[in-house]
C-alpha positions as CSV (number, residue, x, y, z in Angstrom):
1,M,0.0,-0.5,-0.4
2,N,1.3,2.9,-1.3
3,L,0.9,6.4,0.9
4,A,0.7,10.2,-1.2
5,L,0.9,12.9,0.7
6,L,-1.2,16.0,-0.7
7,K,-0.4,19.9,1.1
8,S,-3.2,22.1,0.2
9,E,-3.3,25.1,1.5
10,G,-1.4,24.5,4.8
11,I,-3.5,21.6,5.4
12,V,-1.3,18.1,4.3
13,L,-3.3,14.8,4.0
14,A,-2.2,11.3,4.0
15,V,-4.7,9.1,1.6
16,E,-4.2,5.4,0.9
17,A,-3.6,4.8,-3.0
18,S,-5.2,1.8,-5.2
19,E,-3.3,-0.1,-7.7
20,P,-5.2,-1.0,-11.4
21,A,-7.5,-4.6,-11.1
22,S,-5.4,-7.6,-12.0
23,P,-7.1,-10.2,-14.1
24,S,-6.9,-13.1,-10.7
25,N,-10.1,-11.0,-9.8
26,V,-12.3,-12.7,-12.5
27,G,-15.6,-14.4,-10.8
28,F,-16.1,-18.1,-11.0
29,G,-19.1,-17.8,-13.3
30,S,-17.4,-16.7,-15.8
31,V,-15.2,-19.6,-15.5
32,V,-17.9,-22.1,-15.5
33,L,-19.6,-20.4,-18.7
34,L,-16.6,-20.2,-20.3
35,I,-16.8,-24.5,-20.2
36,A,-19.7,-24.9,-20.7
37,V,-19.9,-22.8,-24.2
38,A,-16.3,-24.9,-25.1
39,A,-17.9,-28.2,-24.2
40,L,-21.2,-27.3,-26.2
41,M,-19.1,-26.1,-29.4
42,T,-17.3,-29.4,-28.8
43,W,-20.9,-31.6,-29.6
44,M,-21.5,-30.0,-32.1
45,A,-18.4,-30.4,-33.8
46,Y,-18.5,-33.6,-33.1
47,L,-22.0,-34.3,-34.6
48,W,-21.2,-32.7,-37.7
49,L,-18.0,-34.6,-38.1
50,N,-20.1,-37.9,-37.9
51,S,-22.9,-36.9,-40.3
52,R,-20.1,-36.3,-43.0
53,R,-18.9,-40.1,-42.4
54,A,-19.7,-42.3,-45.3
55,R,-21.3,-45.4,-43.4
56,R,-21.2,-49.4,-44.6
57,L,-23.8,-51.1,-46.3
58,E,-25.0,-53.2,-43.4
59,E,-25.4,-57.2,-43.9
60,T,-27.9,-59.0,-45.6
61,P,-30.3,-60.7,-43.6
62,A,-29.6,-64.6,-43.7
63,N,-33.1,-65.2,-44.8
64,L,-33.1,-62.7,-47.7
65,E,-29.1,-63.9,-48.9
66,P,-29.8,-66.5,-51.5
67,G,-30.2,-70.6,-50.7
68,I,-26.7,-72.6,-50.8
69,S,-26.5,-75.1,-53.5
70,D,-27.4,-78.6,-54.2
71,D,-23.2,-79.0,-54.5
72,E,-22.7,-76.9,-51.4
73,L,-24.9,-78.7,-48.9
74,E,-24.9,-83.1,-50.5
75,T,-20.6,-83.6,-49.8
76,S,-19.2,-86.1,-46.8
77,K,-20.0,-83.9,-43.9
78,L,-23.0,-83.9,-44.7
79,S,-23.2,-87.5,-44.8
80,R,-21.6,-87.9,-41.7
81,I,-23.7,-85.7,-39.6
82,L,-27.0,-87.6,-41.0
83,S,-25.4,-91.1,-40.1
84,S,-24.4,-89.7,-37.0
85,A,-28.0,-88.0,-36.4
86,V,-29.5,-91.8,-37.0
87,V,-27.5,-93.6,-34.9
88,S,-28.0,-91.7,-32.1
89,A,-31.9,-92.0,-32.7
90,A,-30.9,-95.3,-32.7
91,V,-29.4,-95.7,-29.3
92,L,-31.8,-93.3,-27.8
93,S,-34.5,-95.0,-28.6
94,A,-33.0,-98.4,-27.0
95,V,-32.0,-96.4,-24.3
96,M,-35.7,-95.1,-23.5
97,G,-37.2,-99.0,-24.5
98,V,-34.8,-99.9,-21.1
99,Y,-35.5,-97.1,-18.7
100,Y,-39.5,-97.6,-19.4
101,A,-39.4,-101.2,-19.1
102,N,-37.7,-101.0,-15.5
103,E,-38.8,-97.6,-14.5
104,S,-42.2,-98.9,-13.0
105,G,-40.2,-101.2,-10.7
106,R,-37.7,-98.4,-9.8
107,Q,-40.7,-96.2,-9.1
108,A,-42.8,-99.2,-7.0
109,A,-39.6,-99.9,-5.1
110,A,-38.5,-96.4,-4.7
111,A,-43.0,-96.6,-3.3
112,E,-42.5,-99.4,-1.1
113,K,-39.2,-98.6,1.0
114,I,-41.6,-94.7,2.1
115,H,-43.9,-96.8,2.6
116,E,-42.1,-99.0,5.1
117,R,-40.1,-95.9,6.7
118,D,-44.0,-94.4,7.6
119,V,-45.0,-98.2,9.1
120,E,-41.7,-98.1,10.9
121,E,-43.0,-94.4,12.0
122,G,-46.6,-94.7,12.2
123,E,-45.8,-97.3,15.0
124,K,-43.5,-94.8,17.4
125,W,-46.0,-92.3,16.9
126,F,-48.7,-95.2,17.9
127,E,-46.5,-96.8,21.4
128,F,-45.2,-92.6,21.4
129,F,-48.8,-90.2,21.9
130,S,-49.8,-93.7,24.2
131,C,-52.3,-95.2,21.5
132,I,-50.7,-98.5,22.3
133,N,-52.2,-97.5,26.5
134,C,-55.7,-97.8,26.0
135,H,-55.8,-100.1,22.0
136,G,-53.2,-102.8,23.1
137,P,-50.0,-103.5,21.5
138,G,-50.5,-104.5,17.9
139,A,-54.0,-102.6,18.0
140,V,-56.3,-105.7,19.4
141,G,-58.2,-103.9,21.3
142,G,-57.8,-103.3,25.2
143,G,-58.9,-100.5,28.0
144,A,-58.7,-96.9,29.2
145,E,-58.6,-96.0,32.8
146,H,-61.5,-93.5,33.2
147,V,-64.0,-91.8,35.5
148,E,-67.2,-92.4,34.4
149,A,-69.3,-89.5,34.3
150,R,-72.6,-90.4,36.2
151,S,-71.0,-91.9,39.4
152,E,-67.8,-90.7,39.1
153,L,-66.2,-93.9,39.6
154,S,-63.2,-95.1,37.9
155,T,-63.1,-97.9,35.5
156,S,-61.6,-99.4,32.3
157,W,-63.0,-97.7,29.3
158,A,-63.7,-100.9,26.4
159,A,-61.4,-99.3,23.8
160,P,-61.9,-101.3,20.3
161,S,-59.8,-103.6,17.9
162,L,-58.3,-101.6,15.4
163,N,-56.9,-104.0,13.3
164,D,-60.0,-104.3,11.5
165,V,-60.9,-100.3,11.2
166,F,-60.4,-99.8,8.0
167,Y,-63.5,-102.2,6.8
168,R,-65.7,-99.6,8.5
169,Y,-64.3,-96.7,8.8
170,S,-62.8,-94.8,5.7
171,E,-59.3,-93.5,5.9
172,D,-60.6,-90.2,6.0
173,E,-62.9,-90.8,8.6
174,I,-60.1,-92.4,10.9
175,T,-58.4,-89.5,10.4
176,E,-60.7,-87.2,11.6
177,F,-60.7,-89.4,14.5
178,I,-57.4,-89.2,16.2
179,V,-57.4,-85.4,14.6
180,Y,-60.4,-84.4,17.2
181,G,-60.7,-87.3,19.2
182,R,-64.2,-89.0,20.2
183,S,-65.7,-86.3,22.9
184,G,-67.0,-87.8,25.7
185,T,-64.9,-91.1,26.1
186,P,-61.2,-91.4,27.2
187,M,-60.0,-90.8,23.1
188,P,-58.7,-87.7,23.3
189,A,-57.6,-85.5,19.9
190,S,-54.1,-85.6,19.0
191,G,-53.8,-83.8,15.9
192,L,-52.5,-80.3,15.9
193,D,-55.8,-78.6,14.8
194,G,-58.0,-80.8,17.3
195,G,-55.7,-79.1,19.8
196,G,-53.0,-81.9,20.3
197,A,-49.7,-82.9,19.5
198,M,-49.4,-84.6,16.7
199,T,-48.0,-83.5,12.8
200,K,-50.1,-84.0,9.4
201,Q,-47.1,-85.8,8.7
202,E,-47.2,-87.8,11.8
203,V,-51.1,-88.9,11.7
204,E,-50.9,-89.7,7.8
205,Q,-48.0,-92.2,9.5
206,V,-49.9,-93.7,12.4
207,I,-53.0,-94.8,9.4
208,E,-49.9,-96.3,7.4
209,Y,-49.2,-98.9,10.1
210,L,-52.7,-99.4,11.4
211,R,-53.4,-100.2,7.3
212,S,-49.8,-102.3,8.0
213,L,-52.2,-104.1,11.4
214,Q,-55.5,-105.4,9.3
215,I,-56.2,-108.7,9.5
216,S,-58.3,-110.2,6.4
217,Q,-61.4,-109.9,5.8
218,G,-62.3,-113.2,6.1
219,E,-60.5,-113.1,9.8
220,A,-63.2,-110.1,10.4
221,I,-65.8,-111.9,9.4
222,D,-64.4,-115.1,11.7
223,E,-64.2,-112.8,14.7
224,V,-67.9,-112.5,14.5
225,N,-69.7,-114.7,16.3
226,G,-67.1,-114.9,18.9
227,A,-67.4,-110.9,19.5
228,V,-71.8,-112.1,19.9
229,E,-70.9,-115.3,22.5
230,A,-68.6,-112.2,24.3
231,A,-71.9,-110.2,24.2
232,L,-74.1,-112.6,25.5
233,N,-72.2,-113.7,28.1
234,R,-71.3,-110.3,29.3
235,L,-75.2,-110.5,29.5
236,A,-75.2,-113.5,32.0
237,N,-72.6,-112.3,33.8
238,A,-73.4,-108.3,34.4
239,E,-74.8,-109.9,37.8
240,S,-71.8,-111.4,39.3
241,T,-69.9,-108.3,38.0
242,I,-71.8,-106.3,40.1
243,E,-71.8,-107.8,43.2
244,T,-67.2,-108.0,42.6
245,L,-67.2,-104.4,42.0
246,I,-69.6,-104.2,45.5
247,A,-67.4,-106.0,47.3
248,A,-64.2,-104.1,45.9
249,K,-65.9,-100.9,47.2
250,Q,-66.9,-102.0,50.3
251,A,-63.2,-103.5,50.9
252,E,-61.8,-99.8,49.9
253,I,-64.2,-98.5,52.5
254,E,-62.9,-100.4,55.4
255,D,-59.3,-99.6,53.9
256,I,-60.2,-96.0,54.0
257,E,-61.7,-96.0,57.7
258,G,-58.3,-97.6,58.9
259,A,-56.5,-95.3,57.5
260,P,-55.7,-92.9,60.3
261,S,-54.8,-95.7,62.7
262,Q,-52.5,-97.3,60.4
263,F,-51.0,-93.4,59.8
264,G,-50.6,-93.8,64.0
265,F,-48.6,-96.7,63.5
266,I,-46.4,-95.9,60.5
267,D,-45.8,-92.2,61.0
268,E,-42.6,-92.4,63.0
269,I,-41.1,-95.8,61.9
270,P,-38.7,-94.2,59.7
271,S,-37.8,-92.1,61.5
272,E,-36.9,-94.3,63.7
273,I,-35.0,-96.3,61.7
274,R,-32.7,-93.5,60.3
275,L,-31.4,-92.5,63.5
276,L,-30.2,-96.4,64.3
277,L,-28.5,-96.1,60.9
278,S,-26.7,-92.8,61.7
279,G,-26.3,-93.2,65.7
280,D,-23.1,-93.6,67.5
281,G,-22.8,-97.1,67.9
282,T,-25.4,-98.8,65.6
283,C,-24.1,-97.3,62.6
284,T,-21.9,-97.9,60.1
285,E,-20.0,-96.0,57.5
286,E,-22.0,-97.4,55.0
287,S,-24.8,-97.3,56.5
288,A,-24.9,-93.3,57.0
289,N,-24.1,-92.9,53.9
290,L,-27.5,-94.5,52.6
291,I,-29.2,-91.6,53.7
292,G,-27.1,-89.4,53.8
293,A,-25.4,-89.2,57.0
294,T,-21.9,-89.0,59.2
295,C,-21.5,-92.0,61.5
296,G,-19.4,-90.8,64.5
297,K,-18.8,-94.6,66.6
298,E,-19.2,-97.2,64.8
299,G,-21.7,-100.6,65.9
300,A,-20.4,-103.9,65.4
301,D,-21.1,-105.6,62.7
302,T,-20.1,-109.9,62.8
303,D,-22.0,-110.4,58.7
304,R,-20.0,-107.1,57.2
305,D,-22.6,-106.2,55.1
306,G,-23.0,-102.3,56.2
307,L,-25.0,-102.6,59.2
308,S,-24.7,-103.2,62.3
309,T,-25.6,-106.6,64.2
310,Q,-27.2,-104.4,66.4
311,V,-29.2,-102.5,63.3
312,E,-30.2,-105.9,62.3
313,V,-31.7,-106.9,64.9
314,E,-34.2,-103.9,65.1
315,L,-34.7,-103.9,61.5
316,N,-36.3,-107.1,62.2
317,D,-38.9,-106.3,65.0
318,Y,-39.6,-103.0,63.4
319,I,-40.6,-105.5,60.0
320,E,-42.7,-107.9,62.3
321,G,-44.6,-105.1,63.6
322,I,-45.7,-103.6,59.8
323,Q,-46.4,-106.9,58.6
324,R,-49.1,-107.5,61.6
325,V,-50.5,-103.8,60.8
326,L,-49.9,-102.9,57.2
327,K,-52.1,-105.4,55.3
328,V,-53.0,-105.4,51.4
329,R,-56.0,-106.5,49.1
330,Q,-54.8,-110.2,46.9
331,A,-56.4,-110.0,43.5
332,G,-58.9,-111.7,43.0
333,T,-60.7,-112.5,46.7
334,L,-60.1,-108.9,48.8
335,A,-58.4,-110.9,51.9
336,L,-56.0,-109.0,53.3
337,V,-52.8,-110.2,53.0
338,R,-48.7,-109.5,53.6
339,D,-48.0,-106.7,51.9
340,P,-45.2,-108.5,50.0
341,R,-42.5,-105.4,50.0
342,Y,-42.2,-106.1,53.7
343,D,-41.0,-109.9,53.3
344,I,-38.2,-108.8,54.0
345,I,-35.7,-110.0,57.1
346,F,-31.9,-109.5,58.1
347,D,-29.5,-112.0,59.7
348,A,-27.2,-111.0,61.5
349,D,-24.7,-113.7,60.5
350,D,-25.7,-113.4,56.8
351,A,-24.7,-110.6,54.2
352,F,-27.3,-112.0,51.7
353,T,-30.3,-112.5,53.8
354,N,-33.2,-111.8,51.6
355,E,-33.8,-113.2,47.5
356,D,-34.9,-111.3,44.3
357,A,-38.0,-113.2,42.5
358,E,-35.4,-114.6,40.5
359,G,-33.3,-115.8,43.3
360,N,-30.7,-114.1,43.0
361,A,-28.8,-113.2,46.6
362,I,-29.8,-109.2,47.0
363,P,-27.2,-107.5,49.8
364,D,-28.8,-106.8,53.0
365,I,-28.1,-102.7,52.1
366,D,-30.0,-102.9,49.0
367,S,-33.1,-105.2,51.1
368,L,-32.8,-102.3,53.6
369,D,-32.9,-99.7,51.0
370,S,-36.0,-101.4,49.7
371,L,-37.5,-101.0,53.3
372,L,-36.8,-97.0,53.4
373,T,-38.6,-96.6,49.9
374,A,-41.6,-98.7,50.8
375,L,-41.7,-97.5,54.3
376,D,-42.4,-93.5,53.3
377,G,-44.4,-94.5,50.1
378,S,-46.5,-96.2,53.1
379,R,-46.5,-93.3,55.2
380,L,-47.2,-90.4,52.3
381,T,-50.4,-92.7,50.8
382,L,-51.4,-93.2,54.7
383,S,-51.0,-88.9,55.6
384,V,-52.9,-88.2,52.9
385,T,-56.0,-90.6,53.1
386,A,-56.2,-90.1,57.1
387,E,-55.7,-86.3,56.8
388,R,-59.2,-86.3,54.2
389,N,-60.1,-89.2,55.5
390,D,-64.1,-87.9,55.5
391,V,-63.6,-86.7,51.7
392,F,-62.6,-90.1,50.8
393,L,-64.8,-92.0,52.7
394,T,-68.0,-89.9,51.1
395,Q,-67.0,-89.9,47.8
396,A,-66.5,-94.3,48.7
397,R,-70.1,-94.5,49.9
398,Q,-71.5,-92.8,47.1
399,G,-69.7,-94.9,44.6
400,L,-71.3,-98.4,46.6
401,A,-74.5,-96.9,46.5
402,Y,-74.5,-96.0,42.9
403,L,-73.3,-99.7,42.8
404,E,-75.7,-101.2,44.4
405,Q,-78.5,-98.9,42.7
406,A,-77.1,-100.1,39.5
407,L,-77.7,-103.7,41.0
408,A,-81.1,-103.0,42.0
409,D,-82.7,-101.1,38.4
410,R,-80.6,-104.6,36.2
411,A,-80.9,-101.7,33.4
412,W,-78.7,-104.6,31.4
413,E,-81.8,-106.8,31.3
414,V,-83.4,-107.4,28.4
415,D,-87.3,-109.1,28.0
416,L,-86.2,-111.9,25.5
417,N,-89.7,-112.6,25.0
418,E,-91.1,-109.5,24.7
419,L,-88.4,-108.2,22.0
420,S,-89.0,-111.4,20.6
421,R,-92.8,-110.7,20.4
422,R,-92.2,-107.1,18.6
423,S,-90.0,-108.2,16.4
424,G,-91.1,-111.0,15.5
425,L,-88.1,-113.3,15.9
426,S,-88.2,-116.4,17.0
427,L,-85.9,-116.5,20.7
428,E,-82.9,-117.6,18.6
429,D,-83.0,-115.0,16.4
430,T,-83.9,-112.5,18.7
431,E,-80.9,-113.5,21.4
432,R,-78.7,-113.7,18.1
433,S,-80.3,-110.0,17.5
434,L,-78.8,-108.9,21.0
435,G,-75.5,-110.3,20.8
436,L,-74.7,-108.9,17.8
437,F,-76.1,-105.2,18.7
438,N,-74.3,-105.3,21.9
439,A,-71.0,-106.3,20.4
440,Y,-71.6,-103.3,17.1
441,C,-74.1,-100.8,17.7
442,A,-73.8,-100.6,21.7
443,R,-70.7,-99.1,22.6
444,C,-71.8,-95.6,20.3
445,H,-76.2,-96.3,20.8
446,T,-76.6,-97.2,24.3
447,A,-75.1,-95.4,27.0
448,G,-72.4,-96.3,29.4
449,Y,-71.8,-99.2,27.4
450,S,-68.0,-98.7,26.8
451,A,-67.5,-98.1,31.0
452,G,-68.7,-101.7,32.1
453,V,-72.2,-103.2,32.8
454,A,-72.2,-101.3,36.5
455,F,-72.5,-97.7,34.1
456,Q,-74.8,-99.8,31.4
457,Q,-78.1,-97.8,30.9
458,R,-81.3,-99.3,29.1
459,I,-80.6,-100.8,25.6
460,G,-80.5,-98.4,23.0
461,S,-80.7,-95.5,25.1
462,G,-78.3,-93.6,23.2
463,A,-75.2,-92.5,24.3
464,W,-72.5,-90.9,20.7
465,G,-75.5,-92.1,18.8
466,P,-78.9,-91.0,18.9
467,S,-80.7,-92.8,20.9
468,L,-83.1,-95.8,19.5
469,L,-85.5,-96.2,21.7
470,D,-89.5,-95.1,21.2
471,G,-89.6,-96.7,17.7
472,R,-87.6,-94.1,16.5
473,S,-85.2,-96.7,13.7
474,V,-89.1,-96.4,12.4
475,I,-89.5,-93.0,12.4
476,Q,-86.2,-92.0,10.9
477,F,-86.7,-95.4,8.2
478,P,-90.5,-96.1,7.4
479,D,-89.0,-98.6,4.6
480,A,-86.6,-100.9,6.7
481,A,-84.4,-102.0,3.6
482,D,-83.3,-98.3,3.4
483,Q,-82.5,-98.7,7.4
484,V,-80.6,-102.2,5.9
485,G,-78.3,-100.1,4.1
486,F,-77.4,-97.6,6.1
487,I,-76.2,-99.9,7.9
488,I,-74.1,-102.0,5.5
489,S,-72.3,-98.4,4.3
490,G,-72.3,-96.3,7.2
491,S,-72.8,-92.2,7.7
492,E,-71.0,-90.1,4.8
493,F,-70.1,-86.6,6.4
494,A,-73.2,-84.1,4.7
495,V,-74.9,-86.6,3.2
496,N,-78.2,-87.2,3.8
497,Y,-79.8,-90.6,5.2
498,G,-83.5,-91.7,6.3
499,L,-85.8,-89.1,6.6
500,N,-84.1,-86.2,8.2
501,G,-80.5,-87.4,8.9
502,L,-78.1,-85.7,7.9
503,G,-74.2,-87.8,7.8
504,S,-71.9,-86.9,10.2
505,G,-68.9,-89.7,9.5
506,R,-68.8,-91.3,12.5
507,M,-71.5,-94.4,11.6
508,P,-69.7,-97.2,10.9
509,G,-70.2,-99.4,8.3
510,F,-70.6,-103.1,8.6
511,G,-71.5,-104.3,5.2
512,Q,-67.9,-105.7,5.1
513,I,-67.5,-107.6,8.2
514,L,-71.3,-108.5,8.5
515,S,-73.6,-110.8,6.8
516,T,-76.6,-109.5,5.5
517,E,-79.0,-111.6,7.3
518,D,-77.1,-110.6,10.7
519,I,-77.2,-106.7,9.8
520,E,-81.3,-107.7,8.9
521,L,-81.3,-109.3,12.4
522,I,-79.6,-105.8,13.8
523,V,-82.4,-103.9,11.5
524,Q,-85.5,-105.7,13.2
525,L,-84.1,-106.1,17.3
526,E,-83.7,-102.2,16.7
527,R,-87.0,-101.2,14.9
528,A,-89.1,-103.0,18.0
529,L,-87.1,-100.6,21.2
């Protein structure tokens, strides 16, 4: 910066001198504009030059070119190509023939392998989901523990055989039962859609397993007479069956009444024995370890079985009292007998006093362990029974009253003479028709039938199927022939039957098992109820 001194009228001024503008002060916008103009001019020049350039003519498309002459086509190369094509076609034809001949067998083998896998998996699910517990090994039929709704008594609910189920139901109907169960019976819903745990594939595999178990149709037909005989024997023995149940219930009441005194006897015994096993002078290291304790001063163990001599002597005294007080009911007779769990003795001179069922010697220390386990179990059971004695007695007495009333009502009885008169059948045919109905129809059409004769209501009273009493069959099927046809084929879902019936798919068809004559007997019985 230059300073200039100006002198005017005696005043001196100092001012800043300005320099002329330099090229470095040109604006940014000017530069951008200049570049844009240059680029535009370059692009226009390129377009002009390109338009002036001579272009090559496009090649003639293949479909517009003149054809190739025969001389050019018919060469040895073409002959080789055609020969190769003929050979390839011949080879392909031969290969396809072999493939076609073997493919059906290959597919059949693959299908069989898949079927075998499904059957194997189905058997596993049949056991895993407890189907075998009710329907038995091989699905031959069995029973399920069930609390009967009317009496609130525990009973064994008759579970049907499944090794002939495809002669009664279609695959879709069987699937429905597995997925959604049968309400009011022990049969639970097992499929995911029904609230169970079985996937669709698992259900299908169980069905394949059941299909593999199916007996022949001839075998199923041969079983009819046996089923009829069993049903008639059930009726003949009904009174004695219920009397046996009454006797068992009376014995149960006696046991409940005796529980408080038995508990008073056994209450302290387990703890007293444990004190012996860990007490000074009576313990050993082994006996103390058995109950998770330590032994201070060990007692004498003459036979070196891990139990001191004094403990073995006192254990025998305890066992004698236990065998005298704690009795169990003998199966079949209901007589009070010694509890086999307490058939134990201890010999201070023998380390292996007891034997198992196969005759193998048991170390005394192991016998003591079994004794303590049995005592703890008995004490717990008696403790609960004694504590809730009034509740258990009330329930047992109500059950006894129900059984006594069932014996008095005799709901299972059928007047064969009256039924013969109403049905128009001979006494012999009437008896067979009754056996057929109870064997194949009563589980759905007679309330309580599957629970046992003590819980059975009047024949044809209705359960999972409708009541057949008061001429209901005649109302639904004015023509008996229609009813015969219905029993032969069974119901189909959403398909009408009779006059006002709408099928649910739950009514089985018996045409593959029962003869037309037997079905006609059933129809005549049902129409006479």
